[in-house]
C-alpha positions in Angstrom: -73.9 -3.0 -20.0 -75.4 -1.5 -16.8 -74.9 1.8 -15.2 -76.1 3.1 -11.7 -79.7 3.9 -11.5 -78.8 7.5 -10.7 -77.3 7.9 -14.3 -80.1 7.4 -16.8 -78.8 9.9 -19.3 -75.5 10.9 -20.9 -74.7 14.6 -21.3 -71.8 15.7 -23.5 -70.4 19.2 -23.0 -67.3 20.8 -24.4 -65.9 23.4 -26.8 -67.3 23.4 -30.4 -65.5 21.1 -32.9 -64.4 18.8 -30.1 -66.5 16.0 -31.6 -69.5 16.0 -29.3 -72.1 15.5 -32.1 -70.3 12.6 -33.7 -69.7 10.9 -30.4 -73.3 11.4 -29.3 -74.7 9.8 -32.4 -72.3 6.8 -32.1 -73.0 6.2 -28.4 -76.8 6.6 -28.8 -76.7 4.0 -31.6 -74.7 1.6 -29.5 -76.9 2.0 -26.5 -80.2 2.1 -28.4 -80.9 5.5 -26.9 -82.2 8.6 -28.6 -79.8 11.5 -29.2 -80.8 15.1 -28.8 -78.7 17.9 -30.2 -79.6 21.1 -28.3 -78.2 23.3 -31.0 -80.2 21.5 -33.7 -83.4 21.7 -31.6 -82.8 25.5 -31.2 -82.2 26.0 -34.9 -85.5 24.1 -35.6 -87.3 26.3 -33.0 -85.8 29.5 -34.5 -86.3 28.5 -38.1 -82.7 29.7 -38.9 -79.1 29.1 -37.9 -78.0 30.1 -34.4 -75.6 32.7 -35.8 -78.4 34.5 -37.6 -80.7 34.3 -34.6 -78.0 35.7 -32.3 -77.3 38.5 -34.8 -81.0 39.5 -34.8 -81.9 39.0 -31.1 -78.6 38.8 -29.2 -77.0 36.3 -26.9 -79.3 37.0 -23.9 -82.3 35.9 -26.0 -80.4 32.9 -27.3 -79.5 31.8 -23.7 -83.1 32.1 -22.7 -84.2 29.8 -25.5 -81.3 27.4 -24.6 -82.5 27.3 -21.0 -86.0 26.5 -22.3 -84.8 23.6 -24.4 -82.6 22.3 -21.5 -85.5 22.4 -19.1 -87.8 20.7 -21.6 -85.4 17.7 -21.6 -84.8 17.5 -17.8 -87.1 14.6 -17.4 -86.1 12.8 -20.6 -84.1 9.6 -19.7 -82.2 7.0 -21.7 -80.9 9.5 -24.1 -77.6 11.2 -25.1 -77.7 15.0 -25.0 -75.3 16.9 -27.3 -75.1 20.3 -25.6 -74.0 23.5 -27.2 -70.6 24.7 -26.2 -71.9 27.6 -24.0 -74.4 25.8 -21.9 -72.0 25.7 -19.0 -72.0 29.5 -18.9 -75.7 29.4 -17.8 -75.7 27.5 -14.6 -79.5 27.2 -14.6 -79.5 25.4 -17.9 -76.7 22.9 -17.1 -78.1 22.4 -13.6 -81.5 21.4 -15.0 -79.7 18.5 -16.8 -77.5 17.3 -14.0 -79.9 15.1 -12.1 -79.7 11.5 -13.4 -77.0 12.5 -15.9 -73.5 11.3 -16.3 -71.7 14.3 -17.8 -68.7 13.9 -20.1 -66.5 16.8 -21.1 -65.4 16.2 -24.7 -62.2 18.2 -25.4 -59.3 18.6 -27.7 -56.2 20.9 -27.7 -56.7 24.4 -29.0 -54.6 23.8 -32.2 -56.8 20.8 -33.1 -60.0 22.8 -32.5 -58.7 25.6 -34.7 -57.7 23.2 -37.5 -61.2 21.6 -37.3 -63.0 24.9 -37.5 -60.8 26.1 -40.3 -61.9 23.1 -42.4 -65.6 23.8 -41.7 -66.5 27.1 -43.2 -70.1 26.9 -41.9 -69.1 27.5 -38.3 -69.6 31.2 -37.4 -67.3 33.0 -35.0 -68.7 33.4 -31.6 -66.7 36.3 -30.1 -63.4 36.9 -31.8 -62.2 38.6 -35.0 -60.4 35.4 -36.0 -61.0 31.7 -35.5 -57.9 31.6 -33.2 -59.0 34.6 -31.1 -62.5 33.1 -30.9 -61.3 29.7 -29.8 -58.8 30.9 -27.3 -61.2 33.3 -25.7 -64.0 30.7 -25.4 -61.8 27.8 -24.5 -60.1 29.8 -21.7 -63.3 31.1 -20.3 -65.2 27.8 -20.4 -62.6 25.3 -19.6 -62.9 25.6 -15.8 -66.7 25.3 -16.1 -66.5 22.1 -18.2 -64.2 20.6 -15.6 -66.5 21.7 -12.8 -69.6 20.0 -14.3 -68.0 16.9 -15.8 -67.8 13.5 -14.2 -65.2 12.5 -16.8 -63.2 13.9 -19.7 -62.5 12.4 -23.1 -59.8 14.1 -25.2 -60.4 13.7 -29.0 -57.1 15.4 -30.1 -55.5 12.2 -31.4 -58.5 9.9 -31.4 -60.9 9.0 -34.2 -64.6 9.6 -33.7 -65.2 5.9 -33.2 -62.3 5.6 -30.7 -63.6 8.6 -28.8 -67.1 7.0 -28.6 -65.5 3.8 -27.4 -63.6 5.7 -24.7 -66.9 7.1 -23.4 -68.5 3.7 -23.5 -65.6 2.3 -21.6 -66.0 4.9 -18.9 -69.7 4.0 -18.7 -68.7 0.3 -18.2 -66.7 1.3 -15.2 -70.0 2.5 -13.6 -71.4 -1.1 -13.8 -72.7 -0.9 -10.3 -76.4 -1.6 -10.6 -78.8 -4.1 -12.1 -80.5 -1.5 -14.4 -79.5 -2.6 -17.9 -79.2 -0.6 -21.0 
């Protein structure tokens, strides 16, 4: 498969529990690229889960750290970046990753996101008193930003992880416009 020279990296954005991490791993494996999870990198840097870090230092400090991680990856090519769900709220962070990147918005309907989060007890609430309030608030606020930054959208509501990854790869195949091979 080949993609235009301008796209040398795949960036996945979207609400949490949309399937970004699973899709990123499957695509990276298929392409032979490295995968970087920005949230995992942040947790490694912090030495603790993001929720605990935010509780201690606040969202502003977290966003500064996220910006630093994004900027540290801006020259890294032939990789898949699995971004945290709020990266689009900090234009400087997402903008640092835009050049040479094909950006895919990974989404699912609100009810599916809520069901997925209810099954995973290790996912802390970001802003609401309940999972539903949290998801609705963040989904509503971020959805226009995801759409603004994305070149394409993949909906995982009714698709398996493998099928969702195949959808992204199919989109990449439509970009087969150059001689740079993967």
